N, C-alpha and C positions, 0 to 999 in steps of 0.2 A: 692050447693056450692055457686053457683052463687048470692043466695040472700043473704047469709053470708056474704060475701063479701061485696055487696050491704051496706049492714048493719052498717058493718067495715067503708066500705067509707063513707057514711053519719052521722055518726058519728065524724069520722078524720073531719070533713067537720062543721060541728057546733062547733067543739072545738075553731075550727079555730078561725070561725067567731064570737064567743064568746067573743074568748081574743085580737080581735080587741078594742082597747080606742076610742070609739065614741066620738067625738066633738059636743058641739051643738051651734048653731049659733045663736046667737039673730036677727038678720035677717040677709040677703044674696043680699038684693036688699035695693039701696037705690035712692029716689027721687030729683035729686039739685034742681030741678026749675028753673026758671032765671034766668043767671046768668050772671054777665058783662062782654065782652069782655078784655082778659088781666086780671080779677079775679080768685086771687090762693081759690083755695075750699079746705077746711079740710075734711075730710072722716074719719068718725072709723066705723070697722066692730069687734063688741065683740064675745066672744065664750068662752065656758067651757068644762073642761074637765072632762065629766061623766065616764069615764072610770077607773080603777084598777090600771093603769101604767100613769106615769109619760110623756107628750107627747113634741116633741121639733119640732117649726116650722123649716122646710129644707130652702125652698124656698117662696118668694112672691115677687109676679111681675107684674108689670102693663100692660096693653096689648098694651099701647104706647108710646112715649117720655116725652106726657102732663103728667103723671100722677106719681108720684116720691113715693114708698110706703119703710115701717119702721115697724118693726116689733123685738120683744125680741128674745133675742138668746139664753134665760135661759129657764129650764126646766118646764112646765106646770104641778103642780101636781094634782094627781086625786083632785077635787073639788073644783082647783082653775080658773079663771076666767082672762082671756089675750084679747090684743086686738091685730089689725092691721089695723094702722094708714098710709092712703096715703094723697096725695097732689095732688087736679087736678087742675093743669093753664089751664086754657082757652084759646083759641087762635084762633078759626076761626067758624063765627057766622053760627048759626045752630042748629039741635038738634042731640043729640047726645046719644049712648047709649056705654058704656067703662065699662069694667074689670078689675079686680087684680084677678090673677092663686096663689093659694096655697096649697104648696104639704106640708104635715107634716108625722112624725114620726107614724102618726095612719092609716094614710094608705096609697098606694101606689098611688093612683088617686089622680087627684088635684081638690082642689075646686075651681067654679066660684063665685067669690064676684062682683055684677053690680051695677054702677051706670047709672044715666041718669038723660039727662033735656034740654036745649035749652041756646046756648051762642047768649047773645042779644048786639047789639051796644051801 
C-alpha cells in the first residue's frame, strides 16, 4: 500500500513539474565594466518561453532606487522571445553588484538577474 501511494505521489509531482512553462535566459549576468559617475547605462536581459503555455511577467524590480525596470505586460507565447529592460544610474564611486528580481507565471520563485561594474569619477 505504501509503495503504491509513493508511486502515485511521484507521478503527480512529475506531472506538475512538467507542466511548468520553462523560461530560458540568454544571460542572467552582465558585466558593465567602468561606468562614469552620473552616467545611465541601459541593460537588456532576453529570455525565451520554451514551454507549452503562454507566460506573463508578474513583477520585475531593481534592487535599489538607482535601477528602473521596464517589461512587457503582454503574454509571451510559446517559442517567443521577450526582454526585461533596465536603466542603471550610477551615483556613487566604487565597485557595485546589483540585481533585477523577476517573477513570472511560469514559477512562484523569483529569478535574480545580476549586473556589476565599477563607477569611476
